[in-house]
Phi, psi and omega in degrees: 000142180271135173292159177308315179297320175294314177305317180291318177296312172301319173303316179298316181292315178301324178290323171305308188296312182296323177278357179068033172275157174291141181230127181301147182301319175302324182287322182295314173299320176298308180299321177294320179293323177298323186286330176289336182268330179236125181296320179300315178300317175298320173296318181296319181290325175294319182293320177287323182292319181288330179295317177299321192279332190247350184050054182291128179274141183291142177091357183264167177306322178291326177298313178302309183290332170294315180294331176277000185064035182257154181086168176266130176293349182258115182300321184302341183263006173295144179249131182255351180184165178242146183262341176180197185282327174302324174296316174303312181299317174294330178290322182281348176280130191261128177289113175270136176293163186292339180255038183296338182272346184296141164251136180273000000 
């Protein structure tokens, strides 16, 4: 669980990322370290990055997926088609972070 001070600082950083504002390097390093230790922080950063990358409008399917934490925040990783059954199987395999067993 995040302390109130950490939560407020992370919310501020995520708000800046989502609004495409500059974030100091020191704050980004802090947020990345926090995201490695807390899955909630990682989810918030991914949502903010998705919001910034896709200009998501409220009420759309993209907004729904972002709020649910679905999808990759990096558009260069998007899949647009499949070449065969093996390709589909690989797509459904989820890459788990190293701390996937951790609970917040």
